[in-house]
C-alpha positions in Angstrom: -2.0 -33.2 -6.7 0.8 -35.5 -4.9 3.1 -34.4 -3.3 6.1 -36.9 -5.4 4.8 -36.2 -8.8 7.8 -33.6 -9.7 10.2 -36.6 -8.6 8.4 -38.9 -11.5 9.1 -36.0 -14.1 12.7 -36.4 -15.9 14.8 -32.9 -16.3 13.8 -31.4 -19.1 16.2 -28.4 -20.3 13.4 -26.4 -21.3 12.3 -25.3 -25.4 12.8 -21.8 -26.4 9.0 -20.8 -26.4 9.0 -22.2 -22.8 10.4 -18.5 -21.9 7.2 -16.8 -20.8 9.1 -14.0 -18.7 10.4 -10.9 -20.3 13.7 -11.6 -18.1 14.5 -14.4 -18.6 15.4 -15.5 -22.1 18.5 -16.2 -22.6 20.3 -16.3 -26.2 21.3 -20.3 -26.2 18.5 -22.0 -24.0 20.5 -25.3 -25.0 23.4 -24.1 -23.4 21.6 -23.2 -20.1 22.5 -25.3 -17.3 26.4 -25.5 -18.3 25.8 -21.5 -17.9 23.7 -21.6 -14.3 27.1 -24.1 -13.6 29.6 -21.5 -14.8 27.9 -18.6 -13.2 27.8 -16.8 -16.3 24.1 -15.8 -16.9 22.5 -16.3 -13.5 22.7 -12.7 -12.8 20.3 -12.0 -15.9 18.1 -14.6 -14.7 14.6 -13.8 -13.2 14.7 -15.1 -9.1 12.1 -17.6 -9.8 13.3 -19.1 -13.1 16.5 -20.1 -11.4 14.5 -21.9 -8.0 12.6 -24.4 -11.2 16.7 -24.9 -12.6 17.6 -24.8 -9.4 14.7 -27.7 -8.0 14.8 -29.4 -11.9 11.1 -27.9 -12.7 10.5 -27.6 -16.8 7.6 -25.5 -17.8 6.1 -28.1 -18.9 5.5 -29.3 -15.8 4.5 -26.2 -14.7 1.9 -26.0 -17.1 0.3 -29.6 -15.7 -0.3 -28.4 -12.4 -1.7 -24.9 -13.8 -4.7 -27.9 -14.9 -5.5 -28.8 -11.4 -7.9 -26.3 -10.2 -8.7 -28.0 -6.8 -4.8 -27.4 -6.0 -5.1 -24.1 -7.7 -7.8 -23.1 -5.3 -6.0 -25.0 -2.1 -2.7 -22.8 -2.0 -4.8 -19.6 -3.0 -6.5 -20.1 -0.1 -3.3 -21.0 1.6 -1.8 -18.0 0.5 -4.8 -15.6 1.3 -4.7 -16.9 5.0 -0.5 -16.4 5.1 -0.1 -13.4 3.5 -3.7 -11.2 4.0 -3.5 -10.7 7.6 0.3 -9.9 7.9 -0.2 -7.0 4.7 -4.3 -6.0 6.4 -2.6 -5.6 9.8 -0.3 -3.5 8.7 -2.2 -1.1 6.9 -4.6 -0.7 9.7 -1.7 0.1 12.0 -0.1 2.7 9.0 -3.6 4.7 8.2 -4.3 5.1 12.6 -0.7 5.9 12.7 -0.6 8.2 10.1 -4.1 9.8 11.4 -3.0 9.9 14.9 -1.0 13.6 13.6 -5.3 14.8 13.0 -6.7 12.9 16.3 -4.6 15.2 18.0 -5.4 17.9 17.1 -8.7 17.0 17.7 -7.9 17.9 21.4 -5.4 19.7 22.9 -2.3 19.4 20.3 -2.5 23.2 18.8 -2.8 24.6 22.9 -0.1 22.7 24.6 2.7 22.7 21.1 1.3 26.7 20.7 1.5 24.6 16.8 -1.4 27.3 14.9 -3.3 26.1 11.9 -0.9 27.1 8.7 1.7 25.0 11.2 -0.8 22.2 11.3 -1.1 22.3 7.6 2.9 22.2 6.8 2.9 19.1 9.5 0.8 17.0 7.2 2.5 17.6 4.6 6.5 17.3 5.1 5.0 14.1 6.4 5.2 13.7 2.5 8.4 15.1 1.4 9.5 12.6 3.7 8.5 10.5 2.4 9.4 12.0 -1.5 13.4 11.5 0.1 12.6 8.1 1.3 10.4 6.3 -1.8 13.2 5.4 -4.5 16.2 4.5 -1.8 13.7 2.3 -0.1 12.1 1.3 -3.3 15.6 0.2 -3.7 16.7 -1.4 -0.6 12.8 -3.2 -0.5 14.4 -4.8 -4.2 17.8 -5.3 -2.9 17.9 -7.1 0.7 14.6 -9.1 1.8 11.6 -7.4 0.9 10.1 -8.4 4.1 12.6 -8.4 6.5 13.5 -4.3 5.0 9.4 -3.9 5.9 10.3 -4.9 9.3 12.7 -2.9 9.9 11.2 0.1 8.2 7.6 -0.5 10.8 10.1 -1.0 13.9 11.7 2.5 13.4 8.3 4.9 12.7 7.1 2.8 16.0 9.9 3.9 18.0 9.2 7.5 15.9 6.0 8.0 17.1 6.0 7.5 20.0 9.1 9.8 20.2 6.5 12.3 19.1 4.4 12.6 22.9 7.6 14.0 23.8 8.2 17.4 21.4 6.7 20.8 22.8 6.8 22.5 19.4 6.5 22.7 15.7 10.1 21.7 15.3 10.2 18.8 16.8 6.7 17.3 15.5 7.9 18.7 12.4 11.0 16.5 12.6 9.3 13.4 13.4 6.5 13.4 11.1 9.8 13.9 7.9 11.3 11.2 9.5 8.0 9.1 10.3 7.3 9.4 5.8 11.1 8.5 5.0 9.9 5.4 7.3 6.4 4.9 5.4 7.0 5.4 2.6 7.8 1.8 1.4 5.0 0.4 2.9 2.5 0.4 -0.1 5.2 0.2 -3.4 6.2 -3.0 -1.5 2.6 -4.6 -1.0 1.1 -3.6 -4.2 4.2 -5.8 -5.4 3.6 -8.5 -3.1 0.1 -9.0 -4.7 1.3 -8.3 -7.6 4.0 -11.4 -7.1 1.2 -13.2 -5.0 -1.8 -13.8 -7.0 -2.8 -13.5 -10.7 -3.5 -10.2 -12.9 -7.3 -11.8 -12.0 -7.2 -11.8 -8.3 -4.6 -8.6 -8.0 -7.6 -5.8 -8.0 -9.8 -7.6 -5.1 -6.4 -8.3 -3.0 -5.3 -5.0 -3.1 -8.6 -3.2 -2.3 -9.1 -6.3 0.9 -5.6 -5.0 2.5 -6.9 -1.1 1.0 -9.9 -1.8 2.7 -8.4 -1.8 5.9 -7.6 1.7 6.4 -11.3 2.2 6.5 -11.9 -0.6 9.5 -8.3 1.6 10.3 -10.1 5.0 10.3 -13.3 2.9 12.7 -10.8 1.6 15.2 -8.8 4.7 15.5 -12.0 6.4 16.5 -13.6 4.3 18.5 -10.3 3.6 20.1 -9.1 7.0 20.5 -13.0 7.9 22.0 -12.0 4.9 25.0 -8.5 7.4 25.6 -10.4 11.1 25.3 -11.8 10.0 28.7 -8.3 9.9 30.3 -7.7 12.9 32.8 -4.5 14.0 34.1 -2.3 13.4 31.0 -2.6 15.4 28.0 -5.1 13.3 26.0 -2.8 13.6 22.4 1.0 12.5 24.2 -1.2 8.9 24.9 -2.7 8.9 21.0 1.3 8.8 20.0 2.7 6.4 23.1 -0.4 4.0 22.7 0.1 3.9 18.5 4.0 3.5 18.5 4.2 1.2 20.9 1.4 -1.1 19.1 3.0 -0.4 15.7 6.5 -1.5 17.3 4.5 -4.8 18.2 3.4 -5.8 14.9 6.8 -4.7 13.1 8.4 -7.8 15.3 5.7 -10.3 13.9 6.1 -8.7 10.3 10.4 -9.9 11.0 9.3 -13.1 11.4 5.9 -14.2 9.7 5.9 -11.4 6.3 7.8 -14.1 3.3 9.5 -11.4 1.0 9.0 -13.5 -1.9 7.6 -16.5 -3.6 11.0 -18.3 -3.5 12.4 -18.0 -0.5 8.9 -18.4 1.8 9.3 -20.3 5.0 5.3 -21.7 5.2 5.5 -23.5 1.3 6.4 -26.4 0.1 9.1 -27.0 -3.1 6.0 -28.0 -4.9 4.0 -25.1 -3.7 6.7 -23.0 -4.5 6.6 -24.1 -8.0 3.3 -23.8 -8.8 2.8 -20.3 -7.0 5.5 -19.5 -9.5 3.7 -20.9 -12.9 1.0 -18.5 -11.4 2.7 -15.7 -11.1 4.4 -16.6 -15.1 1.4 -15.7 -16.2 0.5 -12.2 -15.4 4.2 -12.5 -17.9 5.1 -9.1 -16.2 8.6 -11.1 -14.0 8.5 -12.7 -10.9 11.1 -10.8 -8.9 14.8 -9.8 -9.6 17.0 -8.5 -7.7 19.8 -7.0 -9.9 18.5 -3.3 -11.1 18.1 -2.8 -14.9 18.9 0.9 -15.6 17.4 0.4 -19.2 14.2 -0.6 -17.7 14.2 2.8 -15.8 13.9 4.7 -18.6 12.0 2.4 -20.4 9.3 3.6 -17.8 10.4 7.3 -17.3 9.4 7.6 -20.9 6.2 5.5 -21.0 3.7 7.8 -21.8 0.9 5.4 -20.2 2.9 6.1 -16.3 2.9 9.5 -17.0 -0.7 9.6 -17.4 -1.0 7.3 -14.1 1.3 9.9 -12.8 -1.2 12.8 -13.6 -4.7 10.8 -12.7 -2.7 9.8 -9.1 -1.6 13.7 -8.7 -5.1 14.8 -8.2 -6.7 12.0 -6.8 -3.9 12.5 -4.4 -4.7 16.2 -3.7 -8.6 15.2 -2.8 -6.8 13.4 -0.1 -4.0 15.9 1.6 -6.8 17.9 2.1 -9.4 15.5 3.8 -7.4 13.0 5.0 -5.4 15.3 8.0 -8.5 17.9 8.0 -11.5 16.4 8.1 -11.4 15.9 11.6 -11.3 19.2 11.7 -14.2 19.8 9.7 -16.8 17.4 11.5 -15.7 19.0 14.6 -17.3 22.0 13.8 -19.8 19.6 12.9 -19.8 18.4 16.6 -19.8 22.5 17.9 -16.3 22.6 18.9 -16.9 18.8 21.4 -13.9 16.5 21.0 -15.2 13.2 22.0 -18.3 13.8 19.1 -16.1 14.4 16.5 -14.2 10.6 17.1 -17.4 9.4 17.7 -19.0 11.1 14.2 -16.4 9.8 12.3 -16.2 6.3 12.5 -19.0 6.0 10.4 -16.4 7.8 7.6 -14.1 4.2 7.8 -17.3 2.2 6.8 -18.0 4.3 3.9 -14.9 4.2 2.9 -14.6 0.6 3.4 -17.4 -0.1 1.1 -15.8 1.9 -1.6 -12.6 0.2 -1.7 -13.9 -3.1 -1.2 -16.4 -2.6 -4.2 -14.2 -0.8 -6.6 -11.9 -2.7 -6.7 -13.9 -6.6 -6.4 -16.4 -4.8 -9.3 -13.2 -4.9 -11.6 -11.4 -8.3 -10.5 -15.2 -9.8 -12.1 -15.2 -8.1 -15.4 -12.5 -7.6 -17.8 -11.7 -5.0 -18.9 -13.5 -2.3 -17.2 -10.5 -0.9 -14.2 -10.7 2.8 -15.8 -14.3 2.8 -16.2 -14.5 1.8 -12.8 -12.4 4.2 -11.5 -13.6 7.0 -13.3 -17.2 6.1 -12.0 -15.6 5.9 -7.6 -15.2 9.9 -8.1 -18.9 10.8 -8.9 -19.9 10.4 -4.9 -15.9 12.5 -3.6 -18.3 15.5 -6.5 -21.0 15.4 -4.9 -20.3 14.9 -1.4 -17.8 18.4 -2.1 -20.2 20.2 -3.6 -23.0 19.4 -1.0 -20.1 20.2 2.0 -19.9 23.7 0.1 -23.7 24.3 -0.5 -25.0 22.8 2.6 -26.7 24.9 5.6 -24.9 25.0 7.6 -27.2 24.3 10.4 -27.8 20.7 8.4 -25.3 19.0 10.4 -27.6 15.8 9.7 -26.9 16.2 5.8 -23.6 17.8 6.0 -22.2 14.8 7.7 -23.4 12.2 5.0 -21.7 14.2 2.1 -18.9 13.7 4.4 -18.6 10.4 4.5 -19.2 10.5 0.6 -16.3 12.3 0.1 -14.0 9.1 0.6 -15.2 7.6 -2.8 -12.1 8.6 -4.3 -9.9 5.8 -2.8 -10.7 3.0 -3.9 -10.2 5.0 -7.4 -7.1 5.1 -6.4 -6.1 2.0 -5.4 -7.7 1.0 -8.7 -4.9 3.3 -10.5 -2.1 2.1 -8.0 -2.1 -1.5 -8.8 -2.4 -0.9 -12.5 2.0 -1.0 -12.5 1.6 -4.2 -10.6 -1.1 -5.7 -13.1 -0.3 -4.4 -16.5 4.2 -3.5 -15.8 6.7 -6.4 -17.5 9.6 -6.6 -16.0 10.6 -6.3 -12.7 12.7 -3.5 -13.0 11.0 -1.1 -14.7 7.7 -2.6 -12.5 9.4 -1.3 -9.0 10.3 2.6 -10.8 7.0 3.0 -12.5 4.8 2.1 -8.8 7.9 4.5 -7.4 7.1 7.1 -9.7 2.9 6.9 -9.9 3.8 7.0 -5.7 5.9 10.5 -7.0 2.6 11.9 -8.0 0.5 10.4 -4.4 3.3 12.3 -2.6 3.2 15.5 -4.0 -0.5 15.3 -4.2 -0.3 15.3 -0.2 1.9 17.7 -0.2 -0.7 20.3 -1.9 -3.7 19.1 -0.9 -3.6 20.4 2.7 -2.8 23.8 1.7 -6.0 24.4 0.0 -7.0 25.5 3.6 -6.4 28.9 4.4 -6.5 29.5 8.1 -8.0 32.7 7.2 -10.9 30.6 5.4 -11.3 28.6 8.6 -12.0 25.0 7.2 -13.7 24.2 10.7 -17.5 24.8 9.8 
């Protein structure tokens, strides 16, 4: 595709049948140019549509661009290498940071801070209270201001708070830091789902979401290896080193995000005007809107009245009830299998990351290869979780190998979560409605993670 192609196409006033995005419909298309100059309707347009009009791209020309398959494939590869490493790296660090508390608990956190098992359950829950409180305000900030910049500020600040946890000496200090961390990490996953929905077509989105979510599993493996090494440290509390190391790495990464993470297609630094037009054309094929900083309250109401959003809410609530217990008490379960050896516990936990990578990659990948099977795959990947939890419950306590394999199988439910969290970005039209639906689903995510840890009661001894 020649860079000069656009110059040979005369400016055309878009026809009414060109209006493929729900948010950019105009009462009188023939007066669009005049309205834009007068500033009378610009706030009601999708930002992508404004970009196209300002650069004299007609929708008929965008249709021509989409016919160039070679150019489209080349552009997708460029987006993959520009955007995905940033999302994957952030997700890796986020998972390690969220799990820093459970790694610290394997070592000497309880003894140093005089924290009980019941208090530990509250430390895991209070993170999601912060997540819950911050989710809607942070989503609003990420829509109203440049998304990339907002996310980078949140990442840098959460790294600083994580380092502060090393200075805590009791449950209260840890609880305050955990609450703030929940507030700061709240926008990451919803905004990443929104970015994937913006930059990729409906068919491409499940696999891309699966790729960055795989880095939860990679984070589990990297964290296990990293903290196995840290566990050799003598003369300084290992749990404090865990928080200092994780927080420092996160701050450095947040600074990189500030300069590299694009807020949207229209303002991305590493793409030409022609490439941005093609990206917008691809995004418009999703018929869900590209980007609009204006909050439309009619769409907020519409999202809250949609029964499909409520069904998704209930599914994610139940799914994350599992995660709330498994993610936070899993290391302590493995510690029981390892007979209390902290270093063996970190080593035994590494394969669980590999299993999670397998589940999270294959589920969305299969869903992206076939039409209309996403909900079936979501249900299918719950089966290993049911089998694994049943075996952990019923297997003899001396069967360490069987218990470990069963523990590794439990993580398959994360693949179902990835597909469920991607559904609002795939299927909801209207940018504000999509943001609201995503935030509402993450409300269920928070509630499930708040409740899950309290299924592990102190008198039932969650260590096997």
